[in-house]
Each structure stands twice: as structure tokens, then as C-alpha cells.
N, C-alpha and C positions, 0 to 999 in steps of 0.2 A: 487234725488239722488238714485243711484242703486249699491248695492255692490253684489260680488259672493262668495259662499263658496262651490266650487264644483258645484253641481246642484241647490244651492239654490240662488234666486235672492229676494232682498229685495227693494221696491221701496215706494215713499211717494208722496202723492198728496192732493189738497184740495177737499172738498165737499162744491162746490159753492153754490148749491141749498138751503143750509143751513146757509145763512149769519145772524149774530147777531151781531149788534153793530159794524158793519163794519170788522167783523172778521168771517173766515170760519173753521170748525173741519179740522183738519189733520188727514188723513187716512193712514194707512200702508196697503201694498200689499205684500203678501210672495208668492213666485211661486218656486215650485220643479219641474222641468221636464215640463210636461204639465198642471200640477194642479196649481190652484191658488186660494188664500183666502183672503178677505180684514179684516182689524180688526181697530177699533178706536184707535187713539193715545192717546187721551183726551187731545190734544191740540188744541189751534185756532191760526190762523195766517192772517195776513193782506193779502189778496189776491192781493192788487197793489204791495206788496214787494215779492211775491213768485215767486221763479225762478222753473218753471215747470220741466225744463230738468234737474236740479241738485237736485230737490226735498228738497230745503232749502229756507230760507229766506235771502234775499238780504239785504246789510248793516250792521253797526256795532252798531245799537240801541240796547238798553237794551233790547227790545222786540226781536230782530233778536238773539242776542245772547242766549236768554233764550230758545227759541223754537228750535234753532239749537243744543244746548246742549242737550236737552231731546231727540231730533231726533237721535243723536249719541249714547245716553244711550240705546235707543230701539234698535238700529242697532247692537249693540255689544250683549244686551241681546237674540236677536233672534239668531244670529249666534252661540252664545254659546248653546242655547237649541238644535239647529241643530246638533252641533257637539256631545253633550251629547246622544242624541237620537240614532245617527248612530253609536257610540261607543258600545251602548247597543245592538241595533237591526241590524246595518249593513246597515241599511237605513232608509229615514224618509219620510213622506208625508207632504205636506204643511199644511194640517189641524193639524196634529200631532204636527207640530213645533209651530203653533198658540196656540193650546192648552196648550202646556209646557210653552211658554211665558207667557200665561194668568193665569198660576197656575193649570189648569184643570188636567194636566197629573203630577203626583208627582213621584219620585224615587220609594216610596213604592209599585207601581204597578207592579214592575219587580219582577221576580223568586227568584234571590239571595239577593235581598234587604230584602224581607219579610223573607227569611231564616235566614239570618244575624240578623235581629230584634228579631226573634225568640229566636236564639241562646243566643243573649246578654240578652234578659229576663229572659229564662230559666237558665243562669249561676247565676243571681241576686238572684235567689231562692234555690241556692244550699245549703242544710243543713236545709232547712224549709221544703220544700216538694218536692224537687228534688234531685236527687242522682248526684254525679260527673261524675261518670260512664256513665249515661245516657246522659249527657251533651257532653261528648267525642265523643258517637256514632253518635248524631246529627252533632258535629263538622266535624267528618269524612265523613259523608254523604254529607255534604256540600262542602267539597273539591273535593270529587268524582264528584259532579253535576257541580261545576265550572269548573273543567278540561274537562268534556265531553262538555260543552257549548263552551269553547274556541276552543276546536279541531274541534267539528263538525260544528259551526256556526261561528266561527272566530270573536266572538264578546266577550265582557265581561258579558253580562247579556241579558235576553230577557224579553220581556213584558209578563204578565201573559196570555194574550190572544193568544200567541203564543204557549202555553203550550196545545198540543193537543195529541189525541190517537197515532198518528205516532211518535210524540217526546217521549212519554213514552215507546214505543217498541223500539225505536232506543237506549234510556238510557239503558232498560234493557238488550238489546243486548251488550252494550258497557260494563256494569257491569260483564255479565256472559262470554263473549269471551274475550274481551281485558284486564278486571281486573282479569279474571280467578276465578271469585268467584264461590261457590257452590251456589244452588238454595236458600238455606234459607238465606244465606248471602245477597244475591241480593235482596230478598224480603224484609228483614229489610231496606236496602237501599232506596228501593222504597216506602216502609211505611213511612219513613221520609217525601220524597217528598209529598206523599199523604197528610200527615197532613198540609203542606204547601198550598196544592189546597184547603183543607176544610177552612183554613185562609182565602184565597182569596174569596172563596164562600160567607163566613160569612160576608166579608167586602165588597160586591158585585163589586168587580173587575173582575170576570167572574161570568156567570150565569149558567154553567154547568160543570159536573165533568168529568175532562179530564181522569180519570181512568175508566169511564162507559164502560163496555163491555170488558175491558183488563183483561185477566186471565194468570198470570205468571205461569212459571214452579214451581212446588213444590216438594219437597221431604218430606215423611211423617215422622214427629217427633217422634224418640224412644225415650222414657224417659230412661235416663241412673241412675242406682242405683246399689249397692252392694249387690249381694245375699247373703243370710244369711250364706251359707257355706263359702265364701269367706270373709264375715265380722269376721266370727269365727278366720279364719286364721290370719287376721289382727291384732285382739286383742290379740291372745295367742301365736304370734312368738315373741321371745326375740329379742329386738334391742339392740345393744351394745352401739350405739351412742346416746348421750342425746337429741341431736338435733332432730334427727329422731324420738326418743321416744315422743318428744313435739309435732312435728308434727302428728304423729300417735295419740295421745292422743286427739289433738284438731279437728281432723277429726271424731273420735268416739263420741267426745262429740256433735259435730253438727249431727252426725247420730242419736243421743238420744233426741235431742232438735228440730232440724230442722232450727237452726240458720244460716243464710249466713254468709260470712266471715265477712263483714263489721260490722255486728249487734255483731259478736262474739268479734271482735277486740275491740270494744267500750263498750263491757259488764263491768259493775262495780258492786261493792260489794252492792251498794243500791238497785240494780235491783233483788237481791234475797231476796225475801220476805216469811216469815213464815205464813201460813194460819191458821186459827182457830183450825184446826185440829192437828196443828203442823207440816204438811208436808212443804217443801220448794218448791216454785215457782219461775219462771223467770218472772219478770213483766217488759216488755220492750216494744220497739216500733221499726217497721222496718224502717231502713233510706231510703230505697228506695220509700215506700209508704206512711209512717208517721202512719201506722196502730198499733194500739196497740194490743200486744199478751200477753197472759197468757200461760205459759208452765209449767207442773208438772215436777219436777226432779226425774228422776227415779235413782236407785242405782247406775249405771254406772256413768252418770254425776256428781253425789254428790261424788264419789270417786275421779272423776278428779279433782273436785273443791278443795277436801281436800289436794290431793298432790301437787298442785301448790299454795296454800294459802300462800298470802304474797308475791309471785315472780312477780306480776303485777306491772307495772309502776304506782304509785300514787294509785288512787282507783280501777283501772282495774283489774278484775279477774285473767287474764292471760297474760304471757310475750309472747304476739303473735309477729309473723315475718310477712313479708309482703307475699300477696298472692301469687306473683310469685315464691317466694322461697318455700313456702308451697307446690304448685303445682309441682315443680321441685323434692322436696324430696320424695313426695307422689310416683313419678313413681318409686323412689330407692326403697322404702318400699314395693312396690307392687312386685317388682323382688325379693327381700328378702324372702318375704312370699310365693313366688310361687303363685302369683295371676295374671292370664292372662288377666288383664283389664289396659286400660290405664285410672289411677285414676286421678281426679281433685277434689277440694275441692268443688265444687258446686254439686258433686255427694252425698254428705252427706246428701245434703237436699232432693234430689229425695229418699234416702235410708231412712230417715226418715218417709217419707209419704208413701212408698211402704212397706217396710220390718217392721219397727218398729211400724207402725200403722194400716194402712188397713188389711196387712196380718194377724193382731191379732184381727180383729174386730172391730177397732175404726172407728164409722162412718166418711164418708168423709166430712160432715159438720163441725164435731168437727176437723178434720186434717185441714181444711180450715182456720179455726179461730186461732188455734195454729201457722200456717205458716204466718198468717198476711196477707191473700190474699183477695183482694177487691171482687173478683168474684170466684165462685165455680168452672167455667170452667178453670180458671188457675190452681187450685188443680188437676183437672182431667189430666192436661197435665203432671204434675209432678207424679201424682200417678199411679200406675200399679198393677193391681190385677195379683198376681202370678198364675201360673198352680196350685201350691199345695194349695192354699188358694180356689180355684175353686173346687178341691177335696174334701176338707174339708167340704165345704158348702153343696155340692151335697150328701154326706155321710150322715151328719145331716139331710138333708131333707128326704134323703131314710129311715133313721130309723124314722122320724116322720110319713111318709105316709105308712109305712109297712102294717100296718093291718088296715089302714083306708079306703081303697078302694079296691074292688074286682070285676073282670069280671064276669058277669052271665054266668053261666055254660050252 
């Protein structure tokens, strides 16, 4: 019996050299184009009843019905695997169809299936050691990749072995030109795909890094912080709106503690701890990384805590609004204060690292611990040594060396 699914042909025959108890093994043959492979059907049939042309057992005996029923199942299964591979890759080889039918090739070997599996697993760990915002970023990257594969290859998915240097370059071009992303946003999407490639390498689905030799366009990351002069304007300008005043106070609190928005939003009174010397500290952990942080409370954040005491919902310290609303209001506040900077709430964290800590002589290792970073390198991205700080350090060094060395006359 032969069936056709576009280029696919399936036939069945007997291996008559291996006769056992009057029965011969039933073999299958898959042909796609000029390529052909054989496989064992794990069935046996009576050669005297076998119809070579039809590829079936003649008659209505129990034996004939049983063998023919299994042949029909194999036929349907092979056709289904062929369609599945073609829908993913746009084409299929006879060997791929056989492997898929025998369970050697699984859907987990495709790019989007691994990406989807990763995102589902990541979502399950939100609130444990993963952040919802990062999960959204992975999902967004997945959607861009899915759209690219459909537009470029006209298929729903790709086998991981098709992920090569040219694919990476084409995807980068699509993100940069078609999606009009800036280089850093494009790099972030590519880094999500690179993680999937690392997973595939770890599972031995591929044996080489498709990103090897790829050097994407980059823009130098510029830390964004509020200079001391502008921070003074922000704190000393009278705001007539209580809503704007709350936003300003929350921003300033973050400038003096380094708390990210979500950690400030979740801050409870239980996390304000009195140390042995009587000073108050924040004992909390970053939602993004799960790292514990201990931050001493300076006068300014203590004043803000007192100002809003009892106004938070439940045991929360502050009646905080959404991050979107805060960022919108910060732009209005900047205009009212005469600050020519596009303020975002995350800039407070940069300001804590740069103006409040490093510029005042706090070691970067200490800053890193207070900010809850896993690596010092991350803190270096946030922290920028200001020009004034360099001047101060060099003036102090000049004073120390003034009479220590003298040139021979």
C-alpha cells in the first residue's frame, strides 16, 4: 500500500528472508523526493496472504484485520509527523520523518518550543526568585522572534540546527530596521535568544554556539543620575499638589536608600529595624534578585517615613502609586523645578550610587551590597564618579604628596 502527502510516499513490504514460524517481519519504507529510508513496523504477517501491490494482508481473518489495523495506524502517524515537520521547517527529509515517527525528534528541539518552555518555567518562579517585569521582557522577545520566523521563513518554528550566524544577523537586522529598535534594545532581545541557544547547547541539541563571531551594534551605556544641584532644586521647590509632593518624596527616599520602585512599593514597617546602637536600618531583599540588603536610614528618608506614617495600606510604609503614574508626575515635577532632565523613577537608584554614596567616599563594594547586586560589575554600570569627586580626591592627594618628594636640583 502506498499513500502520498505531497512529496511523501509510504509503502509496506515483507522481509521474507527472516521467516519465523511461518511469519515474516513487516517493514515500512518512507520516501521523500529521491531520498528513501526503511524502518521496522514491529509486525509479522503470513507471506502466503500478503498482497505485495497493496502492502496489506488479504482476507478477513483475525490475523489480517489485526495487521492491517496496525499498518493503518503507522500510515496515519508517519503522515502526521511529516506535516508537523513541514509546518515547522517548511520542508522535511525522509530521515527526519522516520526519526520523528520513532520518537527521536521531539518538539523540544525547535527554537520557539524551547523559548516557550523557558518562559512558562520562568513564570512559575515569579515571586520566588524571578521578577514579573523580566518575564514580560522574555515574552516580548519571544513574540518578536515568532513574528520574524513567520515573516522570513513562512513557517511556525525552526529546528535549532537551523539557528546559525546568518539567522542571527538577519534577526538583528529585523529588530534594528523593521522594528526600529535602538541598539541597546535590540541587544536585549538578542541576549534572550542567546540564552535559549545556551539551553540548547546544554541539552546537546546543538554542538556549537550560533552567536560565535557575532558582534552586534552597541551604544555606550550612560548612567543616568540626578546631579547634586538638580537634586537640591527638587527637594527645595514648593509643590502645591499633594500628589506631586508624594511622588517627589518617594523619589527622594529612593535617592537616599537606592530602593527600586517595586522594593519601595513592598516596603513594610517590619523591615525598618533598630540596630544595637539605636540607629534605624532597612532590612529587606530585592524582588528582582532575591538578594538581602541592609541600608542605614539617613535623616532625609527618616523625615519622609515620619511624614507618611500610618498612611500606607496595611503594614506598608508608603501609600505608593503605580510606576507609570510616578514617572508621568516626575516629568511635571522636573518642569516645575526648572530641571532640564527627563526624570524617571529608576534614576533615583543611579543617584543613590553616584551622588549619595560614591561622591561622598563610600567604597563601591559597600554600595554594591546596599544595592543588592550580585556582581560588582553591575554596580559599576550604575555608579559614575563625578568630576567634582575626582577633583576632591586629587586635591587631597596633592596635599599628601606636597612635601614628600622633591626633584634633585
